[in-house]
C-alpha positions as CSV (number, residue, x, y, z in Angstrom):
1,X,-63.5,43.1,-81.3
2,X,-61.8,41.9,-78.1
3,X,-64.0,39.9,-75.7
4,X,-63.9,40.4,-72.0
5,X,-64.1,37.3,-69.8
6,X,-65.0,37.3,-66.1
7,X,-63.6,34.8,-63.7
8,X,-66.9,32.9,-63.6
9,X,-66.9,32.7,-67.3
10,X,-63.3,31.4,-67.6
11,X,-63.1,28.7,-70.2
12,X,-60.9,26.6,-67.9
13,X,-63.7,26.2,-65.5
14,X,-65.9,24.6,-68.1
15,X,-63.4,21.7,-68.4
16,X,-64.5,18.7,-66.4
17,X,-62.0,16.8,-64.3
18,X,-61.8,13.0,-64.6
19,X,-63.9,11.2,-62.1
20,X,-61.1,8.9,-61.1
21,X,-58.9,11.8,-59.9
22,X,-61.6,13.1,-57.5
23,X,-62.1,9.6,-56.1
24,X,-58.3,9.1,-55.7
25,X,-57.9,12.3,-53.7
26,X,-60.9,11.3,-51.5
27,X,-59.4,7.9,-50.9
28,X,-56.0,9.4,-50.0
29,X,-57.6,11.8,-47.5
30,X,-59.7,9.1,-45.9
31,X,-56.7,6.8,-45.6
32,X,-54.6,9.4,-44.0
33,X,-57.3,10.2,-41.5
34,X,-57.7,6.5,-40.7
35,X,-54.0,6.1,-40.3
36,X,-53.8,9.0,-37.9
37,X,-56.7,7.7,-35.8
38,X,-55.1,4.2,-35.7
39,X,-51.8,5.7,-34.6
40,X,-53.4,7.7,-31.9
41,X,-55.3,4.7,-30.7
42,X,-52.1,2.6,-30.8
43,X,-50.0,5.2,-28.8
44,X,-52.6,6.2,-26.3
45,X,-54.5,3.0,-25.9
46,X,-52.2,0.1,-26.6
47,X,-48.5,1.1,-26.5
48,X,-48.3,3.9,-23.9
49,X,-44.5,3.4,-23.1
50,X,-43.3,5.7,-25.8
51,X,-45.3,8.8,-24.8
52,X,-44.9,8.0,-21.1
53,X,-41.1,7.8,-21.5
54,X,-41.1,11.1,-23.4
55,X,-43.1,12.7,-20.7
56,X,-41.0,11.2,-17.8
57,X,-37.8,12.3,-19.5
58,X,-38.8,15.9,-18.8
59,X,-39.4,15.5,-15.0
60,X,-38.5,11.9,-13.8
61,X,-34.9,11.1,-12.9
62,X,-33.1,8.0,-11.5
63,X,-30.5,9.1,-8.9
64,X,-27.7,7.1,-7.5
65,X,-27.6,6.3,-3.8
66,X,-23.9,6.0,-2.9
67,X,-22.9,3.1,-0.7
68,X,-20.8,3.7,2.4
69,X,-17.2,2.6,1.9
70,X,-16.2,0.0,4.5
71,X,-14.1,1.0,7.4
72,X,-10.5,-0.1,7.9
73,X,-9.8,-1.1,11.6
74,X,-6.9,-2.5,13.4
75,X,-6.9,-5.9,15.2
76,X,-8.6,-4.3,18.3
77,X,-11.3,-2.5,16.3
78,X,-9.7,0.9,16.4
79,X,-10.6,2.9,13.3
80,X,-7.9,3.6,10.8
81,X,-10.0,4.8,7.9
82,X,-13.7,5.8,7.8
83,X,-15.9,7.7,5.3
84,X,-17.6,10.9,6.4
85,X,-20.5,12.6,4.6
86,X,-19.7,15.6,2.5
87,X,-21.3,17.3,-0.5
88,X,-20.2,18.5,-3.9
89,X,-21.5,21.8,-5.5
90,X,-22.2,21.6,-9.2
91,X,-23.9,23.7,-11.8
92,X,-25.9,23.5,-15.1
93,X,-24.3,26.4,-17.0
94,X,-27.3,27.1,-19.2
95,X,-29.5,27.6,-16.1
96,X,-27.1,29.8,-14.2
97,X,-28.1,33.5,-14.1
98,X,-26.1,35.2,-11.4
99,X,-25.5,38.8,-10.7
100,X,-21.9,40.0,-10.3
101,X,-22.5,40.3,-6.5
102,X,-23.9,36.7,-6.3
103,X,-20.9,35.4,-8.3
104,X,-18.5,37.1,-5.9
105,X,-20.3,35.7,-2.9
106,X,-20.4,32.2,-4.2
107,X,-16.7,32.3,-5.1
108,X,-15.9,33.5,-1.6
109,X,-17.9,30.7,0.0
110,X,-16.2,28.1,-2.2
111,X,-12.8,29.5,-1.6
112,X,-12.3,30.1,-5.3
113,X,-11.2,33.0,-7.4
114,X,-14.1,34.8,-9.1
115,X,-12.6,34.5,-12.5
116,X,-12.2,30.8,-12.1
117,X,-15.8,30.4,-11.0
118,X,-17.0,32.5,-14.0
119,X,-14.9,30.4,-16.4
120,X,-16.5,27.2,-15.1
121,X,-20.0,28.7,-15.4
122,X,-19.3,29.8,-18.9
123,X,-18.6,26.2,-19.9
124,X,-20.5,24.6,-22.8
125,X,-21.0,21.4,-20.8
126,X,-24.3,20.4,-19.5
127,X,-22.8,19.7,-16.0
128,X,-19.8,21.1,-14.2
129,X,-18.4,20.6,-10.7
130,X,-17.7,23.8,-8.9
131,X,-16.1,22.2,-5.9
132,X,-15.9,18.6,-4.6
133,X,-16.1,17.4,-1.0
134,X,-17.6,20.6,0.6
135,X,-18.5,20.4,4.3
136,X,-22.3,19.9,4.8
137,X,-22.7,23.1,6.8
138,X,-21.1,25.1,4.0
139,X,-23.3,23.4,1.4
140,X,-26.4,24.3,3.4
141,X,-25.4,28.0,3.4
142,X,-24.9,27.9,-0.4
143,X,-28.2,26.1,-0.8
144,X,-29.9,28.8,1.3
145,X,-28.9,31.4,-1.3
146,X,-31.3,29.7,-3.8
147,X,-29.1,30.5,-6.8
148,X,-30.5,29.4,-10.1
149,X,-28.6,26.5,-11.7
150,X,-26.4,25.8,-8.6
151,X,-27.0,22.4,-7.0
152,X,-25.5,20.1,-4.4
153,X,-25.1,16.3,-4.2
154,X,-24.2,13.9,-1.4
155,X,-20.8,12.3,-1.4
156,X,-18.3,10.8,1.0
157,X,-14.8,11.7,2.0
158,X,-12.3,9.4,3.6
159,X,-10.8,10.3,7.0
160,X,-7.8,8.7,8.5
161,X,-7.6,9.2,12.4
162,X,-4.0,8.0,12.7
163,X,-2.7,10.3,10.0
164,X,0.9,9.7,9.0
165,X,1.5,6.9,11.5
166,X,-0.2,4.2,9.4
167,X,-0.2,6.0,6.1
168,X,1.8,3.4,4.2
169,X,-0.3,0.6,5.4
170,X,-3.8,2.1,5.0
171,X,-3.1,4.1,1.9
172,X,-5.7,6.6,0.7
173,X,-8.5,7.2,-1.8
174,X,-9.0,9.8,-4.5
175,X,-11.8,12.4,-4.8
176,X,-14.1,9.7,-6.2
177,X,-13.5,7.5,-3.1
178,X,-11.5,4.9,-5.1
179,X,-8.4,3.3,-3.5
180,X,-5.1,4.6,-4.7
181,X,-2.5,3.1,-2.3
182,X,-2.1,0.6,0.4
183,X,-5.0,-1.4,1.9
184,X,-7.5,1.1,0.2
185,X,-6.2,-0.2,-3.2
186,X,-5.4,-3.8,-2.3
187,X,-9.0,-4.3,-0.8
188,X,-10.9,-2.0,-3.2
189,X,-13.4,-4.6,-4.2
190,X,-14.3,-5.5,-0.6
191,X,-14.4,-1.9,0.7
192,X,-16.3,-0.2,-2.2
193,X,-19.7,-1.8,-1.8
194,X,-22.4,-1.3,-4.5
195,X,-24.4,1.8,-5.1
196,X,-28.2,1.8,-5.1
197,X,-30.7,3.9,-7.0
198,X,-34.1,5.7,-6.6
199,X,-36.6,7.2,-9.0
200,X,-37.6,10.7,-8.2
201,X,-39.4,13.7,-9.8
202,X,-37.4,16.9,-10.2
203,X,-38.5,20.4,-11.3
204,X,-36.6,22.4,-14.0
205,X,-34.1,23.6,-11.4
206,X,-33.2,20.1,-10.4
207,X,-34.9,20.1,-7.0
208,X,-36.6,16.9,-6.0
209,X,-40.3,17.4,-5.6
210,X,-41.4,13.8,-5.2
211,X,-39.7,10.5,-4.2
212,X,-41.3,7.9,-6.4
213,X,-39.8,4.5,-5.6
214,X,-36.7,2.6,-4.6
215,X,-35.1,0.7,-7.5
216,X,-32.1,-0.9,-5.8
217,X,-30.9,-0.6,-2.2
218,X,-27.2,0.2,-1.8
219,X,-25.0,-2.5,-0.5
220,X,-22.5,-1.1,2.0
221,X,-18.9,-2.0,1.7
222,X,-17.3,-4.6,4.0
223,X,-15.1,-3.6,6.8
224,X,-11.5,-4.8,6.7
225,X,-9.9,-5.9,10.0
226,X,-6.1,-5.6,9.8
227,X,-3.5,-7.5,11.7
228,X,-2.0,-4.2,12.6
229,X,-1.8,-3.2,16.3
230,X,-2.1,0.6,16.6
231,X,0.0,0.7,19.8
232,X,2.9,-1.3,18.3
233,X,2.5,0.7,15.0
234,X,3.0,4.0,16.9
235,X,6.0,2.6,18.9
236,X,7.7,1.6,15.6
237,X,6.8,5.0,14.0
238,X,8.2,7.0,16.8
239,X,11.4,5.0,17.2
240,X,12.1,5.0,13.4
241,X,11.4,8.7,13.0
242,X,13.8,9.5,15.8
243,X,16.5,7.3,14.4
244,X,16.2,8.8,10.9
245,X,16.5,12.3,12.4
246,X,19.4,11.5,14.8
247,X,21.4,9.7,12.2
248,X,20.6,12.3,9.4
249,X,19.4,9.4,7.2
250,X,17.8,9.6,3.9
251,X,15.0,7.2,4.9
252,X,14.1,4.2,7.0
253,X,11.7,1.3,7.5
254,X,10.7,-1.0,10.3
255,X,8.5,-4.2,10.4
256,X,7.1,-6.2,13.3
257,X,5.8,-9.7,12.7
258,X,3.9,-12.1,15.0
259,X,5.9,-15.4,15.0
260,X,2.9,-17.6,15.8
261,X,0.5,-16.3,13.1
262,X,2.6,-14.4,10.5
263,X,0.6,-11.3,11.1
264,X,2.1,-7.9,10.3
265,X,1.7,-6.1,13.6
266,X,3.5,-2.9,12.4
267,X,4.9,-1.5,9.2
268,X,6.4,2.0,9.1
269,X,8.4,4.1,6.7
270,X,10.1,7.4,7.0
271,X,9.6,9.9,5.3
272,X,5.8,9.5,5.4
273,X,2.8,11.6,4.7
274,X,-0.6,12.7,6.1
275,X,-3.3,11.1,3.9
276,X,-5.8,13.7,5.2
277,X,-3.8,16.5,3.6
278,X,-2.1,15.4,0.3
279,X,-1.6,18.8,-1.3
280,X,2.2,18.7,-1.4
281,X,3.3,15.1,-1.9
282,X,6.2,13.7,-3.8
283,X,6.6,10.2,-5.0
284,X,9.3,9.5,-2.4
285,X,6.9,10.1,0.5
286,X,4.3,7.8,-1.0
287,X,6.7,4.8,-1.4
288,X,6.1,1.9,0.9
289,X,9.9,1.3,1.2
290,X,9.6,-1.9,3.3
291,X,8.2,-3.5,0.1
292,X,9.2,-1.4,-2.8
293,X,12.9,-0.7,-2.1
294,X,15.5,-3.4,-2.4
295,X,19.0,-3.4,-1.0
296,X,21.9,-5.8,-0.5
297,X,21.2,-7.2,3.0
298,X,24.8,-7.6,4.1
299,X,25.6,-9.7,7.1
300,X,21.9,-10.4,8.0
301,X,22.3,-13.2,5.4
302,X,25.1,-15.0,7.3
303,X,22.7,-16.9,9.7
304,X,21.1,-18.6,6.7
305,X,24.5,-19.7,5.4
306,X,25.4,-21.1,8.8
307,X,22.0,-22.8,9.0
308,X,22.4,-24.5,5.7
309,X,25.9,-25.7,6.6
310,X,24.5,-27.1,9.9
311,X,21.5,-28.7,8.2
312,X,23.7,-30.4,5.5
313,X,26.1,-31.8,8.1
314,X,29.0,-29.9,6.7
315,X,29.7,-28.1,10.0
316,X,28.6,-28.2,13.7
317,X,27.8,-25.5,16.1
318,X,31.4,-25.7,17.5
319,X,33.3,-26.6,14.3
320,X,36.5,-24.5,14.1
321,X,37.0,-22.4,10.9
322,X,40.4,-20.8,10.3
323,X,39.7,-17.1,9.4
324,X,43.3,-16.0,9.5
325,X,44.8,-13.7,8.3
326,X,41.5,-11.9,7.7
327,X,41.8,-11.9,3.9
328,X,40.9,-14.5,1.3
329,X,41.6,-14.4,-2.5
330,X,39.2,-16.2,-4.8
331,X,40.2,-16.0,-8.4
332,X,41.3,-12.4,-9.1
333,X,39.2,-10.9,-6.2
334,X,40.0,-10.6,-2.5
335,X,37.5,-10.5,0.3
336,X,38.3,-9.5,3.9
337,X,37.1,-8.9,7.4
338,X,37.1,-5.4,8.9
339,X,39.2,-6.8,11.8
340,X,41.3,-10.0,11.3
341,X,40.3,-13.1,13.2
342,X,42.1,-16.3,13.8
343,X,40.3,-19.6,14.5
344,X,36.5,-19.1,15.1
345,X,33.7,-21.6,15.8
346,X,30.6,-21.4,13.5
347,X,28.8,-19.7,16.4
348,X,31.6,-17.1,16.7
349,X,31.6,-16.5,12.9
350,X,28.0,-15.2,13.4
351,X,28.8,-13.4,16.7
352,X,31.8,-11.6,15.2
353,X,30.3,-11.4,11.7
354,X,33.3,-12.8,9.9
355,X,33.1,-12.6,6.1
356,X,35.9,-15.2,5.7
357,X,34.1,-17.7,7.9
358,X,30.8,-17.3,6.1
359,X,32.5,-17.6,2.7
360,X,34.3,-20.8,3.6
361,X,31.1,-22.4,4.8
362,X,29.4,-21.4,1.5
363,X,32.1,-22.7,-0.7
364,X,31.9,-26.1,1.0
365,X,28.4,-26.6,-0.5
366,X,27.2,-26.8,-4.1
367,X,25.7,-23.5,-5.5
368,X,22.4,-25.3,-6.2
369,X,21.9,-26.1,-2.5
370,X,22.4,-22.4,-1.6
371,X,20.1,-21.3,-4.3
372,X,17.4,-23.7,-3.2
373,X,17.7,-22.5,0.3
374,X,17.4,-18.8,-0.8
375,X,14.4,-19.7,-3.0
376,X,12.7,-21.6,-0.1
377,X,13.0,-18.5,2.0
378,X,11.2,-16.4,-0.6
379,X,14.1,-14.3,-1.9
380,X,13.7,-13.3,-5.5
381,X,9.9,-13.7,-5.4
382,X,7.1,-11.4,-4.5
383,X,5.3,-11.9,-1.2
384,X,2.0,-11.2,-3.0
385,X,0.5,-9.3,-0.1
386,X,-1.5,-7.1,-2.5
387,X,0.4,-3.9,-2.0
388,X,1.1,-2.0,-5.2
389,X,4.7,-1.8,-6.4
390,X,6.1,-4.7,-4.4
391,X,9.7,-5.5,-5.5
392,X,10.7,-9.2,-5.7
393,X,14.4,-8.5,-5.2
394,X,17.2,-10.2,-7.2
395,X,18.3,-13.8,-7.0
396,X,20.3,-15.0,-10.0
397,X,20.2,-18.7,-11.2
398,X,22.8,-20.9,-9.5
399,X,24.2,-22.1,-12.8
400,X,25.8,-18.7,-13.6
401,X,27.3,-18.2,-10.1
402,X,31.1,-17.9,-10.0
403,X,32.9,-19.0,-6.9
404,X,33.5,-15.4,-5.8
405,X,29.8,-14.6,-6.2
406,X,28.8,-17.6,-4.1
407,X,31.2,-16.5,-1.5
408,X,29.9,-12.9,-1.4
409,X,26.3,-14.0,-1.4
410,X,26.9,-15.9,1.8
411,X,27.3,-12.5,3.5
412,X,24.7,-10.6,1.6
413,X,26.3,-9.1,-1.5
414,X,25.2,-9.9,-5.0
415,X,21.7,-10.5,-3.9
416,X,18.9,-8.0,-3.2
417,X,15.9,-8.2,-0.9
418,X,13.2,-5.9,0.5
419,X,12.9,-5.5,4.3
420,X,9.6,-7.5,4.5
421,X,11.3,-10.5,2.8
422,X,14.1,-10.4,5.4
423,X,11.6,-10.2,8.3
424,X,9.6,-13.1,7.0
425,X,12.8,-15.2,6.4
426,X,13.8,-14.8,10.0
427,X,10.6,-16.5,11.0
428,X,12.4,-19.8,10.3
429,X,14.7,-19.2,13.3
430,X,11.9,-17.9,15.5
431,X,9.8,-20.9,14.8
432,X,11.0,-24.5,14.4
433,X,12.7,-24.1,11.1
434,X,9.5,-23.7,9.1
435,X,8.2,-20.7,7.1
436,X,4.6,-19.4,7.2
437,X,3.0,-16.8,4.9
438,X,2.5,-13.3,6.1
439,X,-0.9,-11.7,6.6
440,X,-2.1,-8.1,6.4
441,X,-5.4,-9.1,8.0
442,X,-6.1,-10.5,11.4
443,X,-5.6,-14.3,11.7
444,X,-8.0,-15.9,14.0
445,X,-6.7,-19.5,13.5
446,X,-2.9,-19.6,13.5
447,X,-1.3,-22.2,11.1
448,X,0.0,-25.2,12.9
449,X,2.9,-25.9,10.5
450,X,4.6,-24.0,7.7
451,X,6.9,-25.0,4.9
452,X,10.0,-26.8,6.4
453,X,13.3,-25.1,5.5
454,X,15.6,-26.1,8.3
455,X,15.4,-28.8,11.0
456,X,14.2,-27.9,14.5
457,X,17.6,-28.5,15.9
458,X,19.2,-26.1,13.4
459,X,16.7,-23.4,14.2
460,X,17.4,-23.8,17.9
461,X,21.2,-23.6,17.4
462,X,21.0,-20.6,15.2
463,X,18.8,-18.8,17.8
464,X,21.7,-19.4,20.3
465,X,24.1,-17.8,17.8
466,X,21.8,-14.8,17.3
467,X,21.5,-14.3,21.0
468,X,25.3,-14.2,21.3
469,X,25.4,-11.3,18.8
470,X,23.6,-9.1,21.3
471,X,25.9,-10.1,24.2
472,X,29.3,-8.7,25.1
473,X,31.7,-9.6,22.4
474,X,28.9,-9.5,19.8
475,X,28.3,-6.8,17.2
476,X,24.9,-5.6,18.5
477,X,25.0,-5.1,22.2
478,X,22.8,-2.0,21.7
479,X,20.0,-4.4,20.7
480,X,19.6,-5.8,24.2
481,X,16.2,-5.5,25.9
482,X,16.0,-5.3,29.7
483,X,14.1,-8.3,31.1
484,X,14.1,-10.2,27.8
485,X,16.6,-12.5,26.0
486,X,16.8,-11.3,22.4
487,X,18.9,-12.1,19.4
488,X,19.5,-10.9,15.9
489,X,22.0,-10.0,13.2
490,X,23.4,-6.7,12.0
491,X,23.9,-5.7,8.4
492,X,26.1,-2.9,7.0
493,X,26.2,-2.8,3.2
494,X,27.5,-0.3,0.7
495,X,25.0,0.9,-1.8
496,X,25.5,0.4,-5.6
497,X,25.3,3.5,-7.8
498,X,26.0,3.4,-11.5
499,X,27.1,-0.3,-11.2
500,X,29.8,0.5,-8.6
501,X,29.9,0.6,-4.8
502,X,29.5,4.1,-3.5
503,X,30.5,5.5,-0.1
504,X,26.9,5.3,1.1
505,X,25.4,2.6,3.4
506,X,22.3,0.7,4.3
507,X,22.3,-0.2,8.0
508,X,20.0,-2.9,9.2
509,X,19.2,-5.2,12.0
510,X,16.8,-8.2,12.1
511,X,16.1,-10.0,15.3
512,X,13.6,-11.9,17.4
513,X,12.5,-12.3,21.0
514,X,12.2,-13.6,23.6
515,X,14.7,-16.3,22.8
516,X,13.2,-18.8,25.2
517,X,9.9,-18.7,23.3
518,X,10.0,-16.3,20.3
519,X,6.9,-14.2,19.8
520,X,8.1,-11.3,17.6
521,X,10.4,-10.7,14.7
522,X,11.5,-7.0,14.3
523,X,13.4,-5.8,11.2
524,X,14.9,-2.3,10.8
525,X,16.6,-0.6,7.9
526,X,18.2,2.8,7.9
527,X,19.1,4.2,4.4
528,X,22.2,6.4,4.1
529,X,22.9,7.4,7.7
530,X,25.2,10.4,7.7
531,X,25.4,11.5,11.3
532,X,28.8,10.0,11.9
533,X,27.7,6.3,12.4
534,X,26.8,3.8,9.8
535,X,27.2,0.3,11.3
536,X,24.0,-1.7,11.8
537,X,24.9,-2.3,15.4
538,X,25.1,1.4,16.1
539,X,22.3,2.7,13.9
540,X,19.6,0.0,13.5
541,X,20.1,-2.1,16.6
542,X,18.9,0.6,19.1
543,X,15.6,1.0,17.1
544,X,15.1,-2.8,17.3
545,X,15.7,-2.6,21.1
546,X,13.1,0.1,21.6
547,X,10.5,-1.4,19.4
548,X,10.9,-5.0,20.7
549,X,10.8,-3.8,24.3
550,X,7.6,-1.8,23.9
551,X,5.9,-4.4,21.7
552,X,6.6,-7.3,24.1
553,X,5.2,-5.3,27.0
554,X,2.1,-4.2,24.9
555,X,1.4,-7.9,24.2
556,X,1.9,-8.9,27.8
557,X,4.7,-11.3,27.0
558,X,6.3,-12.4,30.3
559,X,10.0,-11.6,30.8
560,X,12.5,-14.5,30.4
561,X,15.6,-12.8,31.9
562,X,16.5,-10.9,35.1
563,X,15.8,-7.2,34.9
564,X,19.3,-5.8,35.1
565,X,21.2,-3.1,33.4
566,X,22.2,-3.9,29.8
567,X,25.7,-5.3,29.4
568,X,26.8,-3.0,26.6
569,X,30.2,-3.2,25.2
570,X,31.5,-1.0,22.4
571,X,29.9,-2.2,19.2
572,X,32.5,-4.1,17.3
573,X,33.4,-3.1,13.7
574,X,33.7,-6.7,12.6
575,X,30.1,-6.7,11.4
576,X,31.4,-4.5,8.6
577,X,30.2,-6.7,5.8
578,X,31.0,-3.6,3.8
579,X,32.6,-4.5,0.5
580,X,36.3,-4.3,0.9
581,X,39.1,-5.4,-1.5
582,X,36.7,-6.1,-4.3
């Protein structure tokens, strides 16, 4: 007969568990309870940082306090670059919940296409910028819409009051306020300052509900005071722009230096750009050609050859050099003057710009002496002004010079320089034969002496030669300045393309004034003039005259010559240091 068992009479329940098992379970439960209690006491009573950090991570934030970027000002304190407050509109895509009408309105206010806005809001990122550098008044109107997930933050935007006039000197910053060109890049560490920070409490929508404490105060960027003179800068800009337009040139550059201090009072290039509106810019517009572009200087090198010959005692101011018949064969090559000359003094070689006379002076000296002179003037080396992309030029070692190369280098072929190098080199004639470094920033204590290159007497004699170049019979009568004695040298060199000389020219003029007590050096270069004139005396010398005249008056330099009409003779073609017969 089958027996029926109830649950209470189940045989398994009659089995007794071992005593040790029950005790083991009790110990485990008690141990776990004690551990939990100890952990709770440890976290809430001893080590509270963990829970506090977890809690603060949900509402506390450390926000960055941007530092004002330092201003860039000219020597008189006129502002060239300043930061203005703007805002950026950003979003947390996960928090955004806009109606189609709100999306269209936001896109309209931001000047965006609605589809582009929706694409950004659909991003999987936790943070997206909708638009940078929005005017504060527009940001306030967007904030008033109280759109979920849409936020603003304070930023700065750089403003350049002089626009394209000083663009290549000042440069510009990017959207993150970091220097990209010019002074903005060269002095980035000084200008940028150091951001600060504050701890705040924000709600889930990112709005600050409580300002807790200041962690670090921002350190404002330092102001940079340039040597630039805004009046002289504008004079140079206007004169160069007109010359490039009138002569239908590809480009041009001009530089103005203070002889006493080495300060760069003006530096202009054309074409230029407006740093406040950089939407359509090409690389050519951004180039600081006075420093980045090199060219064969042509006859502007001849005064250095004459100075070395005088300094070494090979020639005197009035030594006669036979330049007939206007041609000279060296090895298998022939050099020539544009117009044949007979016997010329050293001074007339410079005044008439004779290639033959210059070559004969050069060949009377060892190549090493010429190389040493070129090197002392800074040719072939960077000026190290801090500008990006500065080209050092080309000066080959003297040991590989052939006689024909030494001859042509005496009048500026086979060597390449940038315009700033040429301007600095002419300081040796404007001063007492010594060379001082250039400065982008204002110099309060002028250097008493520089590096000696030529003797004081040589510098004085070459100044007289340079003045004769601007007088009737010289190659640059258009460089004269009413009321002031000035001097300089023309240059007209063919450009090299594909390793050969092309029918394109670089026209230049480098000069100084007033001759009685030089204060300024002005250098001008016009690239590829195509308006019917290409000689330096016709194209670049008038720019020198206009810039020098305005600059001397702006500085209050007293006249050193009677104020009478300029004695302008037809510019002679003998400055044609154009490559001929080679």
